[in-house]
C-alpha positions, 0 to 999 in steps of 0.5 A: 175217263181214259182206258188206262185210268179205267183199267187202273181203277178196276185193278185197284178196285176203285168205283168211279162216282160219276157225279163227283169225278172222283174215286172211292175204294170198294170195301173189302168183302173178305173180313173176319167173322164169328162163324165156327171154324169147326162147323165150316169144316164139318160141312165140307164134302167130300170126306177126304177134303174135310179130313185134309181141312182138319189136318191143316187146321192142326198144323197151322194152330201148332205153327202159329200158336193162335186160334183160327178165325173165319174170313169171309165164307170160306177161308180159315185164317190165323193172325193178322197184319195191317197192310197199306199200299202206295195207292192208299188202300189199306186194311187187315188180313190174316198172316197165314190160312187156308181154304178147302175149295172145290178143286183144291186146298188153297193154302195161303202163304202171304210171303210166297209171291217173291220169297226166294227162301221158299224156292227150294222147298217148292221143288221138294213139296210134291204135286202142287200149283202156285198163284199169287200168295197161294199154294194149291194142292188136290189133297195132302197125301200128294205132298210132303207134309214136313216140307209144307210145314217148313214152308208155312214157317218160312212164310210166317218169318218173312211176314214177321220181318215185313210187318213186325207189328203183326199179331200171331 
């Protein structure tokens, strides 16, 4: 297999079937499950991260008007949408959510990657880092909660425009 094909297959999470010289998509490991969100948050250490997790839960419940659901082992998601890429890969994902990880609170703003509407809000937010569709903060007291709330609203609105059939 040429290196570029191998790199593309790895990037798209295809697994080669050497016997048939074709590619099959890897199964997505982060899927919704029936684990208790509250039990998960109650297990979070240290206490400040647990407190921030419950505050994010409260904010997102209010903004989405929907119930949270565990996705995988450590992500709390709200709503769902169905995506389909040009590669043929498709699936369901949550509209917004968060994960209280060791290093940071990861807040998932699915529209943030290319959304110019959020650019000014990032400047007002406070101490944070960004990644692809992620906002990372150490603790909620480092940021302006009203700006975060506005960012989550903008992200949800952007997702509604892109995926009108989403549920939230």
